[in-house]
VOGU-3710 file (C-alpha; in Angstrom, 3 decimals, decimal comma):
1> mldkadlemk> -9,003/35,677/-3,623  -7,992/32,909/-1,222  -4,701/31,167/-2,000  -5,812/27,559/-1,770  -2,359/25,968/-2,104  -0,911/28,093/0,719  -3,924/27,298/2,936  -3,490/23,554/2,321  0,122/23,702/3,479  -0,717/25,921/6,458
11> hfgtherlem> -3,491/23,681/7,801  -2,453/20,223/6,586  1,185/20,399/5,473  0,254/18,542/2,297  -1,730/18,802/-0,947  -2,684/15,113/-0,922  -6,360/14,420/-0,277  -5,846/11,078/1,483  -3,359/12,597/3,921  -5,705/15,514/4,602
21> eeqlrsngld> -8,630/13,169/5,145  -6,650/11,014/7,564  -5,760/14,091/9,622  -9,423/15,037/9,895  -10,458/11,497/10,785  -8,043/11,449/13,700  -9,100/14,818/15,092  -12,046/15,431/17,336  -14,566/12,661/16,644  -14,483/10,777/19,954
31> mlpveclkqs> -17,517/10,847/22,194  -17,183/12,477/25,593  -16,339/9,792/28,174  -18,638/9,694/31,165  -15,646/10,308/33,396  -15,327/13,814/31,863  -18,833/14,897/32,916  -19,312/17,093/35,966  -22,484/15,268/37,022  -21,662/12,465/39,437
41> fpyyapnppv> -22,620/8,922/38,433  -24,096/6,500/39,306  -27,305/8,414/39,932  -30,502/7,046/41,458  -33,657/9,112/41,973  -35,326/8,621/45,347  -38,529/6,608/45,598  -38,978/5,184/42,092  -42,521/3,861/41,491  -41,179/0,308/41,050
51> piptpeeiee> -37,673/-1,146/41,447  -35,130/0,049/38,859  -34,646/-2,673/36,196  -31,435/-4,660/36,332  -29,086/-4,997/33,326  -30,277/-8,586/32,965  -33,915/-7,487/32,790  -33,020/-4,868/30,210  -31,179/-7,466/28,126  -34,236/-9,724/28,183
61> errtannlth> -36,535/-6,941/26,918  -34,384/-6,656/23,789  -35,957/-9,893/22,559  -39,540/-8,684/23,016  -41,909/-6,209/21,406  -40,739/-3,712/24,039  -37,556/-3,185/22,038  -38,207/0,340/20,725  -34,991/0,585/18,725  -35,544/2,449/15,480
71> wrghnpskvh> -33,239/3,376/12,641  -32,347/6,913/11,618  -30,347/6,685/8,438  -27,731/4,005/9,099  -27,673/4,519/12,866  -29,911/2,665/15,318  -31,392/4,675/18,183  -31,434/1,969/20,862  -34,313/2,215/23,339  -35,947/-0,494/25,454
81> rvksifavkf> -39,251/-0,194/27,265  -39,040/-2,023/30,594  -41,726/-2,700/33,234  -44,145/-0,583/31,154  -43,098/2,707/32,759  -39,369/2,934/31,991  -37,530/3,749/28,791  -33,889/2,599/28,864  -31,175/4,048/26,643  -27,391/4,041/26,617
91> fskeaenlly> -25,844/7,393/27,411  -22,667/9,375/27,588  -23,882/12,907/28,287  -27,677/12,670/27,884  -28,275/11,801/31,541  -26,373/14,895/32,632  -28,325/17,051/30,170  -31,690/15,752/31,422  -30,773/16,286/35,069  -29,591/19,814/34,270
101> laehsevrvp> -32,851/20,657/32,512  -34,930/19,206/35,334  -33,142/21,454/37,827  -32,706/24,647/35,833  -35,591/24,846/33,367  -39,337/24,447/32,941  -38,921/22,336/29,799  -41,021/19,168/29,820  -38,490/16,320/29,830  -38,616/12,632/30,812
111> kvyaafshqg> -37,773/12,084/34,467  -34,425/10,376/35,066  -34,768/7,473/37,512  -31,256/6,054/37,275  -27,980/6,341/35,381  -25,313/3,711/36,013  -22,716/1,540/34,323  -22,421/-2,244/34,168  -20,340/-4,830/32,357  -21,533/-8,357/31,687
121> adpeghldpq> -25,031/-7,923/30,235  -25,652/-8,010/26,496  -28,379/-5,468/25,657  -27,178/-5,120/22,046  -27,065/-8,817/21,219  -23,332/-9,310/20,627  -23,654/-12,941/21,753  -26,653/-13,741/19,564  -25,759/-16,539/17,097  -26,391/-14,318/14,082
131> nimnsgvkvr> -24,102/-11,567/15,440  -21,285/-13,406/17,171  -19,111/-13,717/14,060  -19,236/-9,983/13,308  -19,104/-8,675/16,868  -15,879/-10,456/17,794  -17,344/-11,086/21,269  -17,656/-14,752/22,229  -17,969/-14,698/26,035  -19,606/-12,309/28,483
141> vdlpryyylv> -16,338/-11,251/30,063  -15,438/-9,596/26,741  -18,641/-7,567/26,503  -18,231/-3,768/26,644  -19,217/-1,654/29,624  -22,627/-0,071/29,089  -23,881/3,172/30,572  -27,594/2,785/31,236  -30,047/5,670/31,336  -33,347/4,640/32,944
151> meyipgkdld> -35,957/7,320/32,433  -39,689/7,851/32,292  -41,459/6,277/29,332  -43,516/8,966/27,592  -46,725/7,648/25,977  -47,816/9,019/22,648  -46,325/8,830/19,189  -43,428/10,212/17,207  -44,221/12,073/14,047  -43,211/10,782/10,636
161> edswaalsrp> -44,028/12,017/7,139  -47,207/9,952/6,753  -48,702/10,792/10,140  -47,873/14,487/9,666  -49,603/14,523/6,273  -52,728/12,985/7,805  -53,171/15,796/10,334  -55,484/18,735/9,765  -54,022/22,191/9,436  -55,460/23,349/12,821
171> tkrnmcraia> -53,917/20,287/14,501  -50,541/20,995/12,889  -50,793/24,582/14,084  -51,526/23,443/17,646  -48,540/21,094/17,548  -46,249/23,878/16,383  -47,444/26,140/19,179  -46,761/23,423/21,743  -43,261/22,782/20,374  -42,562/26,511/20,260
181> eqlrrlrsvp> -43,467/26,805/23,923  -40,928/24,104/24,836  -38,244/25,843/22,756  -39,111/29,166/24,404  -38,653/27,607/27,850  -35,361/26,070/26,770  -34,003/29,346/25,434  -35,096/31,278/28,526  -32,621/29,439/30,768  -30,024/32,072/31,766
191> csppyygrvn> -26,366/31,606/30,822  -24,315/33,434/33,428  -21,527/34,158/32,843  -22,055/33,785/29,080  -20,059/31,157/27,167  -20,460/28,686/24,293  -20,258/25,012/25,186  -22,005/22,238/27,085  -23,996/22,601/30,285  -22,064/23,110/33,506
201> hqcrepdfqp> -19,444/25,107/31,579  -17,997/22,101/29,798  -16,440/21,453/26,417  -18,699/21,440/23,396  -20,124/18,440/21,567  -17,200/16,657/19,849  -19,396/15,821/16,853  -21,139/19,210/16,546  -20,932/19,849/12,823  -19,600/23,444/12,634
211> lvyanlgrhg> -16,739/22,734/15,020  -15,661/19,104/14,596  -12,269/19,991/13,125  -11,623/23,320/14,837  -8,138/23,948/16,200  -9,099/26,490/18,838  -8,587/24,340/21,907  -9,770/20,736/22,041  -13,519/21,338/22,257  -13,946/24,657/24,082
221> pyesyddfek> -15,805/25,905/25,980  -15,526/29,254/24,205  -15,632/32,225/26,534  -16,481/34,761/23,828  -18,377/34,868/20,559  -15,153/35,824/18,769  -13,564/32,544/19,903  -16,601/30,592/18,718  -16,556/32,359/15,356  -12,851/31,590/14,859
231> afydhslkig> -13,485/27,903/15,553  -16,453/27,889/13,168  -14,346/29,375/10,362  -11,476/26,962/11,038  -13,794/23,981/10,560  -15,408/25,423/7,423  -12,043/26,154/5,842  -10,698/22,645/6,486  -13,740/20,984/4,964  -13,573/23,377/2,011
241> lllsagnptf> -9,943/22,448/1,402  -10,688/18,742/1,569  -13,731/18,978/-0,704  -11,560/20,814/-3,232  -8,421/18,663/-2,905  -6,757/18,023/-6,258  -8,300/21,115/-7,853  -6,517/24,460/-8,272  -9,546/26,357/-6,871  -12,234/25,742/-4,277
251> agamelylst> -15,159/23,558/-5,295  -18,536/25,079/-6,134  -19,524/28,127/-4,092  -17,081/27,272/-1,305  -14,762/30,216/-1,991  -17,739/32,568/-1,880  -18,778/31,262/1,555  -15,240/31,341/2,930  -14,351/34,778/1,578  -17,595/36,316/2,890
261> fhdsmehatg> -17,654/34,456/6,217  -16,160/37,154/8,434  -18,210/39,937/6,840  -21,394/37,876/7,229  -20,610/37,099/10,835  -19,781/40,757/11,522  -23,372/41,593/10,591  -24,864/38,467/12,192  -27,828/38,704/14,526  -28,624/36,244/17,289
271> tepklthmdf> -25,028/35,821/18,467  -25,859/35,658/22,184  -25,615/32,172/23,766  -28,902/30,283/24,072  -29,461/26,772/25,344  -29,886/24,850/22,105  -31,176/21,408/21,130  -28,596/20,319/18,567  -30,604/17,469/17,014  -34,001/19,078/16,578
281> hfsnirftpk> -36,531/17,229/14,439  -39,984/15,747/14,901  -38,838/12,157/15,423  -37,220/13,335/18,676  -40,553/14,652/19,954  -43,424/12,731/21,555  -46,959/14,027/20,963  -49,638/13,061/23,495  -53,276/14,132/22,840  -54,938/15,896/25,752
291> edkpedfdvt> -57,881/13,958/27,159  -60,223/16,944/27,146  -58,980/18,332/23,796  -57,955/15,525/21,412  -57,038/18,071/18,739  -54,527/19,618/21,155  -51,297/18,025/22,375  -48,705/17,912/25,097  -45,256/17,600/23,546  -42,147/16,173/25,157
301> iidwqdlcwm> -38,711/16,229/23,552  -37,394/12,763/24,380  -33,833/12,822/22,998  -31,396/15,156/24,764  -28,041/13,693/23,775  -27,079/16,940/22,046  -27,575/20,051/24,186  -25,288/23,049/24,097  -25,043/26,779/24,707  -24,770/28,079/21,146
311> payiqaesvl> -25,441/31,365/19,314  -29,173/31,917/18,977  -28,982/31,545/15,213  -27,953/27,853/15,495  -31,387/26,803/16,808  -32,973/29,075/14,215  -31,014/27,247/11,506  -32,220/23,884/12,832  -35,828/25,073/12,628  -35,338/26,127/9,017
321> ssagydyysf> -33,754/22,752/8,239  -36,451/20,701/9,990  -39,551/22,720/9,182  -41,870/20,095/7,793  -41,843/17,389/5,171  -43,113/19,453/2,262  -43,218/23,023/1,002  -46,808/23,516/2,175  -45,847/22,540/5,720  -42,649/24,600/5,712
331> glvwtglsra> -44,364/27,950/6,147  -46,701/26,563/8,794  -43,941/25,026/10,915  -41,468/27,845/10,397  -44,055/30,478/11,340  -45,134/28,537/14,417  -41,685/27,652/15,757  -40,075/30,998/14,982  -42,330/32,526/17,645  -40,098/30,857/20,236
341> mepfphntal> -37,129/32,895/18,980  -38,366/36,434/18,597  -36,684/38,325/17,112  -35,964/35,476/14,701  -32,434/35,822/13,184  -33,710/34,869/9,741  -30,920/36,135/7,474  -28,124/34,763/9,639  -29,899/31,403/9,982  -30,284/31,155/6,196
351> yikellrats> -26,591/31,896/5,689  -25,579/29,295/8,290  -27,947/26,747/6,741  -26,288/27,068/3,328  -22,797/27,153/4,817  -23,419/23,938/6,754  -24,838/22,282/3,659  -21,726/23,196/1,671  -19,299/22,127/4,407  -21,028/18,982/5,645
361> shtlglnrtw> -18,506/16,332/6,674  -21,285/13,765/6,052  -20,569/14,379/2,373  -17,066/13,104/3,001  -18,068/10,068/5,044  -15,966/11,307/7,962  -18,506/11,241/10,767  -18,468/8,214/13,005  -21,600/6,154/13,459  -22,746/5,437/16,969
//
């Protein structure tokens, strides 16, 4: 049996929940600054089809129907369509990820035309009359510096619950095959020498759920699976302690997960590093019907903010967690997408899925919103 009181003192030096929570809030939740990336910026692709939009042009599009910003939970995903052919986002590491994939993989991704920074434009509307009181910004000189990612606009549509339900079973099957092919191409990119972390042998995602509060180095990269596993356990234990603060024992099934973690990981399959999309779900995928086969689709994953070399079972877990909007669809999507990961590490992915659910820092309201 785990001695919870001793573990609280070892990892936090206190039994008080508020003090423990404050320690977790202050550790590891900052986004990677652009200056830490190995890709050089600014970046401009040669021979764009039309001139790259200026920050002022991008700001103006925010007030039009070309503002493609949509909400996911409480967080807006800010995208502007400019000059019909460009999609403009704000990036920290996504531009580097897209350029890496374009060079090293056969994954279908939007082409990057430019990535640059600028201060003085207002693409988020801080100076709009309805926002100026809350934003604290009153003049342009006080506006933040924005990092613009200008990439190819992909026609088609994202998939939501209603549009998915309206599709025929053969069409859903074709979509799953197309997505599986993109995942297969992603996972076929070689990792040599093997490690666990971001592309170009960099530190991991600061907000990657299993490792947000790990103590093993700042954010990696982890040169061995043993190092990754230690960091994973460190995070899970800290969240378990915080969820159970004020109680003499761990909450719910947390002690079961923590006490069986090392044994489960000892028998884990799919531990080799694979290039992994860390935010995999249908709303990050564009579906474009083929002209000659309208029931068939080209698919393009359009959001690459979260890309990392991770154990193969992490992508498998994301497929299990995102496999359709209803039980009927689950088997269809899971069967189709699992073909990209043969052999599919099913048991390990199920264990990780339940562990992440039990140790989610979203439950605690600790994750930043950006």
